[in-house]
C-alpha positions as MATLAB code, in Angstrom:
seq = 'MSKKFVLAVGLALSSLAGQSLYAQQYSFDKKISLPGDAGYDYMAIDEVNNHLFVSHGNSFNVVDLATEQPIATIDGMQGVHGIAIVNEVNKGFISDGKANAVVVIDLKTFKIIKTIALPSTDEDAIIYDPYSKKVFVFNGDSKNTCVIDINTLELVKTIDLGGGPEFAVSDGHGLVYDNIEDLNSLKVIDTKTMTVKATYPLSPCGGPTGLGFDPEHHRLFTGCRKNKGLSVVDTKDGKVITTLPIGAGVDAVVYDAADKLIFCSNGDATTTIIKQESADNYSVIQTLATQPRAKTMAFDKKTKKIYLSAPQFEPGTRKIVPGTFAVYVYKP';
ca = [
     -62.241  -10.069   -0.663;
     -63.428   -7.502    1.875;
     -61.141   -5.538    4.135;
     -63.173   -6.755    7.135;
     -62.530  -10.387    6.161;
     -58.794   -9.775    5.763;
     -58.704   -8.024    9.134;
     -60.617  -10.877   10.788;
     -58.260  -13.506    9.347;
     -55.246  -11.469   10.409;
     -56.529  -11.147   13.964;
     -57.301  -14.873   14.109;
     -53.811  -15.817   12.940;
     -52.287  -13.371   15.408;
     -54.335  -14.934   18.194;
     -53.227  -18.449   17.234;
     -49.581  -17.372   17.151;
     -49.990  -15.863   20.592;
     -51.565  -19.055   21.918;
     -48.718  -21.121   20.454;
     -46.135  -18.879   22.100;
     -48.023  -18.981   25.402;
     -48.191  -22.776   25.279;
     -44.409  -22.903   25.249;
     -44.042  -20.708   28.332;
     -43.664  -22.526   31.644;
     -44.654  -21.168   35.053;
     -44.676  -22.283   38.688;
     -47.519  -24.621   39.600;
     -47.013  -25.924   43.137;
     -44.577  -27.167   45.779;
     -44.643  -30.730   47.141;
     -43.001  -30.820   50.588;
     -41.035  -33.964   51.437;
     -39.541  -35.112   54.753;
     -35.819  -35.136   55.526;
     -32.885  -32.758   55.309;
     -30.226  -34.839   53.495;
     -28.684  -34.261   50.086;
     -30.412  -34.970   46.790;
     -29.665  -36.108   43.259;
     -31.512  -37.751   40.368;
     -35.270  -37.935   39.832;
     -37.175  -40.397   37.640;
     -40.752  -41.113   36.596;
     -42.317  -44.581   36.443;
     -44.744  -43.933   33.586;
     -46.606  -47.244   34.004;
     -47.410  -46.752   37.698;
     -47.490  -42.936   37.517;
     -44.940  -42.428   40.303;
     -42.140  -39.904   40.742;
     -38.983  -41.148   42.483;
     -36.947  -38.472   44.266;
     -33.397  -39.259   45.419;
     -32.860  -37.972   48.951;
     -29.816  -38.820   51.078;
     -30.051  -42.470   52.085;
     -33.589  -42.931   50.760;
     -35.963  -42.357   47.872;
     -39.202  -40.426   48.284;
     -42.071  -41.673   46.120;
     -44.756  -39.242   44.897;
     -48.066  -40.293   43.339;
     -48.365  -38.113   40.231;
     -52.161  -38.410   40.150;
     -52.444  -36.591   43.499;
     -48.939  -35.088   43.586;
     -48.600  -36.246   47.178;
     -45.875  -38.400   48.787;
     -46.966  -42.010   49.288;
     -43.817  -43.885   50.355;
     -40.181  -43.677   51.398;
     -37.643  -46.345   50.475;
     -35.086  -46.475   53.290;
     -32.130  -48.613   54.339;
     -29.479  -47.326   51.950;
     -26.314  -45.298   52.509;
     -26.127  -42.684   49.751;
     -28.520  -42.979   46.833;
     -28.152  -41.296   43.461;
     -30.364  -42.588   40.642;
     -32.971  -45.204   39.787;
     -33.520  -47.181   36.581;
     -37.162  -48.125   36.017;
     -37.689  -51.577   34.426;
     -41.422  -52.176   34.193;
     -41.178  -55.448   32.278;
     -39.868  -57.141   35.430;
     -41.550  -54.715   37.882;
     -38.222  -53.681   39.350;
     -36.358  -50.489   40.101;
     -32.547  -50.464   40.290;
     -31.107  -47.858   42.683;
     -27.458  -46.772   42.642;
     -26.179  -46.595   46.226;
     -22.880  -44.763   45.842;
     -21.739  -44.971   49.444;
     -22.466  -48.690   49.713;
     -20.852  -49.587   46.360;
     -24.017  -51.398   45.410;
     -27.229  -51.440   43.391;
     -30.417  -51.939   45.389;
     -33.284  -53.675   43.600;
     -36.848  -52.802   44.620;
     -40.393  -53.870   43.733;
     -42.016  -50.990   41.812;
     -45.440  -51.593   43.351;
     -44.682  -52.425   46.982;
     -41.403  -50.423   47.163;
     -39.846  -53.294   49.150;
     -36.160  -54.108   48.708;
     -35.693  -57.367   46.780;
     -31.918  -57.609   46.664;
     -28.729  -55.624   47.216;
     -26.124  -56.297   44.526;
     -22.576  -55.628   45.779;
     -20.318  -54.222   43.075;
     -16.522  -54.193   42.648;
     -16.591  -50.471   41.842;
     -17.013  -47.272   43.855;
     -19.189  -44.156   43.673;
     -22.222  -45.610   41.862;
     -23.974  -42.626   40.315;
     -25.932  -42.444   37.036;
     -27.964  -45.551   36.187;
     -30.069  -46.444   33.132;
     -31.896  -49.364   31.551;
     -31.035  -50.517   28.022;
     -34.089  -52.349   26.607;
     -32.085  -53.787   23.691;
     -29.739  -55.865   25.839;
     -32.148  -56.074   28.797;
     -29.341  -54.875   31.035;
     -28.978  -52.097   33.589;
     -25.869  -49.931   33.331;
     -24.629  -48.222   36.505;
     -21.918  -45.609   36.037;
     -19.259  -45.355   38.732;
     -17.533  -41.997   39.180;
     -14.472  -42.901   41.216;
     -13.849  -46.185   39.385;
     -14.369  -44.555   35.978;
     -16.321  -47.503   34.629;
     -19.789  -48.950   34.193;
     -21.135  -52.151   35.738;
     -23.664  -54.107   33.702;
     -26.442  -56.005   35.521;
     -28.871  -58.593   34.128;
     -32.479  -57.634   34.942;
     -33.581  -61.266   35.381;
     -30.713  -62.900   37.261;
     -29.887  -59.679   39.154;
     -26.213  -60.502   38.732;
     -23.239  -58.463   37.525;
     -22.329  -59.621   34.008;
     -19.565  -57.212   32.963;
     -17.548  -54.177   34.028;
     -16.528  -51.826   31.207;
     -13.668  -49.335   31.618;
     -14.516  -45.804   30.466;
     -11.210  -44.041   31.123;
     -12.816  -41.053   32.839;
     -15.513  -39.941   35.237;
     -18.952  -40.819   33.834;
     -22.021  -38.641   34.177;
     -25.517  -38.960   32.657;
     -26.154  -41.649   30.034;
     -28.919  -42.570   27.558;
     -29.810  -45.672   25.536;
     -30.894  -45.465   21.902;
     -32.896  -48.686   22.329;
     -31.077  -50.283   19.387;
     -27.841  -51.501   20.923;
     -25.969  -48.314   21.800;
     -25.558  -46.439   25.084;
     -24.113  -42.911   25.148;
     -22.378  -41.578   28.254;
     -20.875  -38.174   29.070;
     -17.343  -38.264   30.494;
     -17.174  -35.103   32.576;
     -13.450  -34.820   33.287;
     -12.383  -35.609   29.695;
     -14.961  -33.384   27.924;
     -15.957  -36.341   25.778;
     -18.717  -38.837   25.129;
     -18.386  -42.626   25.085;
     -20.414  -44.862   22.791;
     -20.979  -48.327   24.286;
     -22.009  -51.236   22.059;
     -24.438  -53.258   24.213;
     -24.141  -56.278   21.901;
     -20.411  -56.707   22.509;
     -20.298  -54.823   25.830;
     -17.365  -52.722   24.648;
     -16.668  -49.034   24.006;
     -17.268  -48.546   20.294;
     -16.197  -44.904   19.952;
     -15.145  -41.779   21.831;
     -16.392  -38.378   20.672;
     -14.642  -35.146   21.746;
     -17.237  -32.535   22.734;
     -15.336  -29.258   22.301;
     -16.370  -26.485   22.921;
     -18.374  -28.279   25.603;
     -16.601  -28.341   28.958;
     -17.671  -30.490   31.900;
     -20.520  -32.416   30.212;
     -23.219  -33.605   32.631;
     -26.895  -33.952   31.618;
     -27.777  -35.802   28.427;
     -30.965  -35.858   26.342;
     -31.681  -37.863   23.196;
     -33.727  -37.308   20.019;
     -34.026  -40.690   18.258;
     -35.882  -39.261   15.242;
     -33.065  -36.934   14.197;
     -30.175  -38.875   15.779;
     -29.224  -35.982   18.030;
     -27.821  -35.876   21.559;
     -28.211  -32.843   23.809;
     -25.382  -32.507   26.307;
     -25.356  -29.949   29.107;
     -21.950  -28.347   29.675;
     -21.086  -26.763   33.014;
     -17.754  -25.106   32.258;
     -18.902  -23.067   29.272;
     -22.583  -22.795   30.334;
     -23.823  -24.294   27.088;
     -25.985  -26.992   25.556;
     -24.212  -28.804   22.738;
     -26.161  -30.616   20.020;
     -24.285  -33.720   18.846;
     -24.885  -35.901   15.767;
     -24.891  -39.526   16.977;
     -23.687  -40.815   13.603;
     -20.249  -39.201   13.708;
     -20.016  -37.312   17.014;
     -19.949  -33.908   15.317;
     -21.013  -30.973   17.510;
     -23.680  -29.223   15.419;
     -24.195  -26.147   17.580;
     -23.886  -24.920   21.171;
     -26.495  -22.700   22.832;
     -26.164  -20.542   25.969;
     -27.825  -21.871   29.136;
     -27.689  -21.126   32.857;
     -24.819  -21.944   35.217;
     -24.422  -25.260   37.028;
     -26.439  -27.428   34.648;
     -27.186  -30.966   35.754;
     -30.191  -32.634   34.089;
     -31.218  -32.322   30.428;
     -34.482  -33.764   29.094;
     -36.034  -33.788   25.616;
     -39.755  -33.578   24.897;
     -40.062  -35.304   21.514;
     -43.733  -34.382   21.057;
     -43.273  -30.605   21.375;
     -39.594  -30.511   20.316;
     -38.455  -28.842   23.532;
     -35.211  -29.297   25.478;
     -35.093  -28.512   29.203;
     -31.823  -27.782   31.030;
     -32.111  -27.526   34.826;
     -29.403  -25.280   36.260;
     -28.065  -24.680   39.735;
     -28.358  -20.898   39.330;
     -32.137  -21.016   39.921;
     -33.046  -21.237   36.237;
     -34.223  -23.824   33.749;
     -33.307  -23.019   30.155;
     -35.960  -24.084   27.635;
     -34.855  -24.527   24.024;
     -37.016  -25.045   20.926;
     -35.883  -27.488   18.255;
     -36.856  -25.941   14.925;
     -35.178  -28.716   12.932;
     -32.387  -31.259   13.416;
     -29.741  -28.528   13.203;
     -31.600  -25.359   14.241;
     -32.400  -24.375   17.830;
     -33.311  -21.304   19.838;
     -33.673  -20.451   23.523;
     -37.337  -19.535   24.062;
     -37.469  -19.156   27.858;
     -35.279  -18.819   30.916;
     -37.594  -20.118   33.624;
     -36.963  -18.819   37.143;
     -36.848  -21.783   39.548;
     -35.069  -22.316   42.894;
     -31.400  -22.045   43.932;
     -29.592  -25.350   43.292;
     -32.711  -26.962   41.819;
     -30.590  -28.739   39.234;
     -32.198  -32.200   39.198;
     -35.281  -32.718   37.046;
     -37.894  -35.124   35.723;
     -40.370  -34.617   32.869;
     -43.899  -36.062   32.730;
     -44.800  -36.877   29.113;
     -48.525  -37.030   29.932;
     -48.989  -33.654   31.624;
     -45.877  -31.900   30.216;
     -44.985  -30.819   33.751;
     -41.379  -30.635   34.923;
     -40.374  -31.511   38.475;
     -37.284  -30.122   40.218;
     -36.079  -30.960   43.731;
     -34.206  -28.761   46.209;
     -34.226  -27.557   49.807;
     -33.801  -23.956   50.840;
     -30.358  -22.822   51.966;
     -29.205  -20.319   54.535;
     -28.211  -17.139   52.646;
     -24.668  -17.264   51.299;
     -24.085  -20.861   52.453;
     -24.686  -24.464   51.428;
     -26.327  -25.180   54.772;
     -29.820  -26.614   54.307;
     -32.649  -24.971   56.209;
     -34.288  -27.875   58.102;
     -37.703  -28.985   56.908;
     -37.553  -27.222   53.536;
     -36.822  -30.034   51.072;
     -39.445  -30.111   48.329;
     -40.273  -30.886   44.741;
     -41.135  -27.770   42.719;
     -43.629  -28.272   39.909;
     -43.762  -26.158   36.725;
     -46.326  -26.464   33.948;
     -46.942  -25.002   30.481;
];
């Protein structure tokens, strides 16, 4: 074997390694300006219709992901938080925390179909569980979850959680996992019996918020505000496998199953990107500079882009600079 051939192969492998590393590095792409100066919370992507929903005060902004331009605003609510996308019935379920209600919309026309009054307060996180065909809305002040049937649009059960719920995920096979922020724990809800099946302590995680899920390896990824960490949890027994350092003020956590990446959007103007090497081995590969208090996030599986929403603030304050609310787009 010639020295020239060995050198050529070495250079080729080095180039491929460099490309692989580069592919995992995210950078700023563009800003999508949106109207209004109110507060903001969850974001969600309707993969079927290719729309991004952006929570914004008493409304939701809708962005067409093909053009990355705003196409609609859903108004008439009092204080929105999240939206659960249910394509099989062409409906979106919005948690309206100030109205103590869930607002049901048509995913194509964006018209309000029904407002479901709930016996709980501070409706916040909301998800769809395809196994039970129910929507679960998590209520901060009431420390419970209300379960809604996607066909009848009626409340079917209220489940006590014993603490303040945050983000939740469904495993698609009859279990819903929910972070309990004030108790530093995680609840496991059996969606067949509509009861809490187990409670997992999350120490050393403090103040768990965002939650991602890896169904292949049965791992949960929980963002922890108090200790600025991401804890990896085994769903089978609740064991905390490892905890990695992330930025301050984490809110959303998403998992890209295809590229084995975990994204943690933080209020300190960073997004921590973590590589999953195996079920139990992880490493931080990038601290992406974003925007102050851009802690809400959505991930597009098709383009691999991440979307974060935030306004600009007057220096040293929480006062929003009028006309500055936007979605910030980052791409690999």
